[in-house]
N, C-alpha and C positions, 0 to 999 in steps of 0.2 A: 652158831657162835662166831663172834668176830674178835680177832686178836690184833693188837698192834705191838710190834717188836722194835725196841730202840736200845740195842746193846752196843757196848764198846768191844774191842778185841779182848781175848784171854791171852795176855802177853806170853809169848813163848810157846803157845799151844794152837790157838785158833784166831784167824782174822775175824773181824766183825761179820763179814759176809758168811764165813763158815759157822759162826755162832747162830746166825739167822737160819741157815740151812738146817742145822741140827735141831733147833727149836721147832722149826716148821714140820720136819719129819716126825718129831715126837708128838706134836699137837695133832697132826692128821692121823696118827695111830689111834687116837681117841675120838677125834671129831673129823671124820673123812671129808666132810663138806665145809670145813671151817674156812672163813674168809680171813686171810692173813695179809696185813699191810706192814711194811717195815721201813725203818730209817737207820742208817749207820751213824752212830754217834762217834765223836772224836773230841778229845780235850786239846787237840793241836799237836800231839806227839805222833808216834809211829802210826801210820794209817790215815793221816790227815788228807793226803792227796786222793786216796781211794774214796774217802767219804765225800769229798768235794765233787769228784768225777761222777759219782753215783747220783749226786743231787742236782747238778746243773750241767748244761752243755759246755764243754771246754775242749781245748786242743792241747795235746801233750807236746811240749817243747823239749828237745834234747840239746844239752849244752855241755861242752867240755869243762870240767871243773877238777877239784882235788878232794881227797878224803881228809880226815882229821890229822893225818900225818903228812899231808902235802903230796901224796901220790896221785898220779893222773887218774881221773874217774869220769866216765860218761854219765851224766845225771839228767833228771827230768824235773820240769815244773809244769804247771797248768796255766793255760792262757785263754781268757775270754776276750776275744778280739773286739767285739762290739763295745764292751764296757771298758776296754783297755785296762783290764785287771789281771794280775798274775797271782797265782797261789803257790807258795813255796813251803816245803816241809824241811825244817832245819835238819832233821835226822837223815835226809836223803844224802847229804854230803858231810855232815858233822856228827853222824850218829854212832853210838856205841856198837851197834850191830855190824859196823864196817870194820871193826878191829878184832883180832884174835885176843883172847884173854891176856896173853903175854905182852901184847902191845899197848894195853890200856894204861895210860899215864897222863893225867891232865896237865902236868908241867910241860909236856911235849906236844899236846894237841891244840888245834886251832879251828875256829869257825870260818876260816878263809874261804873254803869251798862254798859255803852259803852266801858269803859276800859276793863271790863271782857270779852266782846265780842271780842275785838281786841286781847286780850290774848289768847282766845280760837282759834281764826283764826291762830295766830302765832304757837300755839302748834299743830295745824292741818296741818302745813307745808306751810302756806301762805308766799310767797315771795313779794307779792304786795297787799296792802290793800287800797281800796278806801273808804273814810268815807264821807257820804253825810251829810252836816251840815244844820241846820234849824229846826224850831219848838221846840227849847229847853225850858225846864222849869228851866234852870240853869243860874248861873252867877258865876261860880267857877274858871274861867280862865283855865279850863282843868285839875284842880287838881285831880278830880275823875278819869279821863282817865289815868293820870300818876300813880296814886295810884294803879289802877288795874293792872298795868304793873310792879309794884315793887318799884316805887319811894316812898319815905317817907318824909313828910314835918313835921318839928319839931318846937316847940315853944321855948321860952327862958329857959325853964327848961328841955329841951331835950326830951320832951314827944311827941309822934306821934299824930298829929292832924287828926281828921276826915276831909276828903276832901270836905268840904262844902263852899259855898260862905261866910258864916258867920265867917269862920276861916282864911280867906285870910290875914287879918291884923295881925294875931298872928304868922305867919310864920317867922322863923329866920334862918332856914337852910334847905338844901335838902340833903337827904341821898340816894345814888344810888346803894348800895351794893347788894340789892335784885332784881335789874331790870332783867327781863327775857332776856336771852342771844339771843334768836331768833330775838329780835328787831333789833339787829345790822346787820342782814342779810336781812332785809325786807325794801321795799320802801313803804312809806305811803303817800297817796295823799288825800288832803282835797278838796272836791267838794263844792265850795262856791261862791255865787254870791254877797255876801255882801262886801262892800269896806270900812267899818268903821274900824278905828284904835281901839286899846284896850282902850285907855284913852281919857279924855276930853269931850267936849260938843257933839261930834259925836261918842263917844266911847260906849262900850258894856253896861255899867250901865246907862248912861245918856239917851240913845236912846231906849233901849229895856227892861230894868229891870221893868219899870212900867207895861208893857204888861204881865209880869210874876208874878205880885202880889206885887211888891215892893211899899212902901210908899216913899214920897219925902225924908224923913229922912234916910230910908234904902238905897236909891240910892246913897246918899253921903257916907254912910258907905261902900257900895260895891265898889264905886270908889276908896276910900282910900285903901281898901283891895287889889284891883287889882294893884294899884300903888305900894303897899308894895311887892306884888308878883314879879312885874317887877324889883324892886330894889334888891330883894334877888337873882333873876335869874342873874342880871347883876354882882352881887358880886360873885356868885357861878360859872358862866360860862363865864363871860366876854363879854356878848352880850345881846342885848335887841331887841325884835321884836315888841315892843308896837306900833311903828309907821308904821308897815307893813300894807299896805292896805288889809283889810279883817281879821286882827288879832282879831277884836272885834266880829266876827261872833259867834253865839250860845253861848252868854255869855262869850266870851273869850276862848271858847274851841279851836278855831282855833289857838289862841296864844299858848295854851298848846300843841297842836299837832305839831306845828312848833318848839317850844322850846324843848320839851322833846322827841318827836318822829322824829324830823327832817323832818316833813312833808312839802311838797310843795303844793301850792294852784293852783287849776285849776278851771276856771269859769264853773259853772254848765251847762248852756245852751250849751256852746261850747263842753263840754264833752259829753252831751247827743246826740247832733247832729252828732258828730263823731262816737259815739258808735252805734247809730242806722243807720249809713250810710245814713242819710237823703238826702244827695246830689244825691245819686243814683236814687232817686225818680223823679228827674228832667232831668236826662241825657238821651238824645235820644228820648224824647217824649214831647208832648205839654201838658202843664198844664194850665187850664183856670183860676183857682182861688186857692190861698193859704190862709187858714184860721187858725188863731191862737187865743189865748185868755187866760184870767185868771180871778179870782174872782173880783178883783178891779183894775182899771186902772186910773192912774193920770200921770202928766207930769214926775214925778220922775221914774215911772214904765217904761215909754217909752224911757227914756234915757239909760236904761240898761236892763239886764236880758233877759227874753224870747222874748219880742216884738222886741227888737233891733236885736237879733240874727236871728229871723225868717224873719224880713223885709229885712235883709241883704241877705238872701237866695233868696228872691223874686227878689231883684234888680239884683243879679248875673245872674239869669236865665230868667229875663224879664217877671216875673209872677206877676200879681196884688195881693196885700196882703190886707186882711181885718182882723179886730180883733173883738172879742165878749167878753163881760164881764158882771158880775153881777151888778156892780156899776161903773159909770163913773164920776170921779171927775176932769173934765176939759172940755173945750169947744170942742164939736164934730168937729168943723171946723179945729181944730189943727191937725187932723189926717194926713193930707197931709205933714205936716212938718216932720213927722216921717216915711214917705214912705208907708203910709197906704191909701187904697182907702176909707175906712170908719171905724169907731168904733161903734159897736152896743151895746147898754145897754139893758139888758133884764128886768131890774127892772121896775115895774109899779109904777110911782110916786104917784099915788092915793091910793096905798096900802102900808102896812107896809113892812119893810125890812124882817121880819120874814116870811111873805107870799111869798115874792120873793124867799127866800132861800128854803122854803119847796116845792115850785113849780118850781124850777129852770129848771128841765129837760123839762117840758112842755113849759115853757116860752122861753127857748132857741130854742126848735124845732120850735115854732111859729115864733119867731123873724127871724131866718135865712130863713124860708120859705117865709115870707112876703117880706123880702129884695130881695131874688132871683126872686120872681115873678115880682116885680117892676123893677128890673135890666133887666130882660128878656124883659119886655114890652118896656123899654126905649132904647133898642139897636137894 
């Protein structure tokens, strides 16, 4: 039997590497001689750097930066010297995981740390920079990133504003005299699977700000601030990217990357499947089962991102696909509608979510082992 594993992380429980290890152990409990190939998938969020480092030869670069609240932080990005290409994970400096729950407040946070990383990469000679979006603690419309590269945002008294979400509504002008020159010779690509626009009921503030610590009142405040940023950009540059699908990703950081760094958007799963040359795993050899998965699966999840990309691979090469998850928020029989043989949930309904998260590795191993035993018996 030959298996190919292409999972994402189980957020809060297991890294993608740990998911692969648990699945492999469970598989070999039923098929001791199984051939197992694996690829770590990532939508650009937490774990993006690990996925890239596993796929291609890169060097880790350490750089002094700041966290979402401006505190000193030693951070890393990846560098492919021959290709003059840098890989940066926004969550490394601007991530929610860097803050205690009591510190989470998108009116105070900034993507400045990510901007400093991009600046370092440019000064290091980068001609292409991939920025993985996701897991942000911010809602600053990319102000911090732009500030780190020399853009300055001023209020009505011509004072330079701190690049936080809370100052979005105060912006009256943009000054570009100090922008790093190397930016003009570099290509920036935002790795992003979110399709939300910047503004409105599906926008950055309305959909995601509450997850980052915002109150209902603050959500309205941040929405108004993002709207002001878009208006200033329109007046300054004669263009608006607010309606661009994906502009709302990472608290509008995608909007800022596109507007100030001329970044183009690439879907995360498509990028990772291409980078890892995943299709080569299926060419010229038979694969019995393709397994994917992530922490939580619902109908929205299946319509995009990882599951859709992997099920498309299975369909192309005639390989059955199954998915595993920590929590399933849909009817299991709907799996077939999305090209899946089955969706397995490792959660034990009789026990707490905390128990399932703390024991995810063992539960996942047991779950896949039980399923394969039954599948083997019934065939």
